[in-house]
Structures are given as C-alpha cells and as structure tokens.
C-alpha positions in Angstrom: 16.5 10.7 0.7 13.0 11.6 1.8 9.7 10.1 0.5 9.0 13.5 -1.3 12.4 13.3 -3.0 11.6 9.7 -4.2 8.3 10.8 -5.4 9.9 13.7 -7.3 12.4 11.4 -8.9 9.6 9.1 -10.0 7.7 11.9 -11.5 10.8 13.0 -13.5 11.3 9.6 -14.7 7.8 9.1 -15.7 7.9 12.5 -17.6 11.0 11.2 -19.5 9.1 8.0 -20.3 6.1 9.9 -21.6 8.4 12.0 -23.8 10.2 8.9 -25.1 6.9 7.2 -25.9 5.7 10.3 -27.7 8.9 10.3 -29.9 8.5 6.7 -30.6 4.9 7.3 -31.6 5.9 10.0 -34.1 8.5 7.7 -35.7 6.5 4.4 -36.0 3.0 5.7 -35.9 0.0 5.3 -33.5 -0.6 1.5 -34.0 -2.3 -0.7 -31.3 1.0 -1.5 -29.5 2.0 2.1 -29.2 -1.5 3.1 -28.0 -1.2 0.4 -25.3 2.2 1.7 -24.1 0.7 5.2 -24.1 -2.3 4.0 -22.0 0.1 2.3 -19.7 2.0 5.6 -19.1 -1.3 7.3 -18.5 -2.2 4.7 -15.9 1.2 5.0 -14.2 0.6 8.8 -14.0 -2.8 8.2 -12.4 -1.3 5.7 -10.0 1.4 7.9 -8.9 -1.1 10.8 -8.3 -3.2 8.3 -6.1 -0.1 7.3 -4.3 0.8 11.0 -3.6 -2.8 11.7 -2.5 -2.8 8.7 -0.2 0.5 9.7 1.4 -0.7 13.2 1.9 -3.6 11.9 4.0 -1.7 9.1 5.7 -0.7 9.0 9.3 3.1 9.2 10.0 4.9 5.9 10.1 5.4 4.3 13.6 8.7 5.4 15.1 8.8 8.7 13.2 8.0 12.0 14.6 4.1 12.1 15.1 3.8 8.4 14.6 2.5 5.8 17.1 5.1 4.4 19.4 5.7 0.6 19.4 4.2 -1.3 22.3 6.0 -4.3 23.6 3.9 -7.3 24.5 5.4 -9.6 27.1 6.0 -13.3 26.3 4.7 -14.3 29.7 1.4 -16.4 29.6 -1.9 -14.7 30.2 -3.7 -15.2 33.5 -5.9 -18.3 33.0 -8.7 -16.6 34.9 -9.2 -14.4 31.8 -10.4 -17.4 29.9 -13.0 -18.6 32.5 -16.5 -19.1 30.9 -14.9 -18.6 27.5 -16.1 -20.6 24.6 -13.8 -22.4 22.1 -14.5 -20.9 18.6 -16.6 -23.5 16.7 -16.9 -25.9 19.6 -19.0 -24.1 22.1 -18.8 -24.2 25.9 -17.1 -27.2 27.4 -20.2 -28.4 29.4 -22.7 -28.1 26.4 -23.1 -30.4 23.4 -23.4 -29.4 19.8 -26.9 -29.5 18.4 
C-alpha cells in the first residue's frame, strides 16, 4: 500500500467520522461536548491537509527512487592529526588557563 493509498483511506475514515458526528449532533443536540467533538474533527481535517501538503513538497525518502543514498561511515578511528590545535569545548586549549 502506498502513502497515497494510506492518505486516501484516512480521508475516507475522517469523512465517515464527520458524518457520524453530524448524525449524533442531530440526535442529541449541539451541546458543548458535541461542539468540542465537531471542533476536533475539523482540526483532524486541517492536520491531514497540512500532512498532505508537507508530503507533496517533501524530498523522497532515502533508499527510494530519487532519494539520497545511505553513506557508510567506517568504525576505524580518525587520524589524530585532524585534532591538532583543536580546543576542547568549554575547556579551551590545553596550554592556556581559563580566565
């Protein structure tokens, strides 16, 4: 199942929820609790729209077609010459004293 299929399934389920809340609202009235549930369904609809919008502009996942390839980083130690003249974070250089 693709992401688009999943989003379509969520939209259908959300539409069914909105209809069920509407039926409930006609049966028991529009009290505070029902309005809260209606507001929650509206927020879900907005959140789903934002998710779809974000996915439309997102880069493909790594390992998928068009996505970045995974880079393997070796476990071998770095060359110690890379750290010559480097300062320890918060401690400063080895030969200097803190103020």
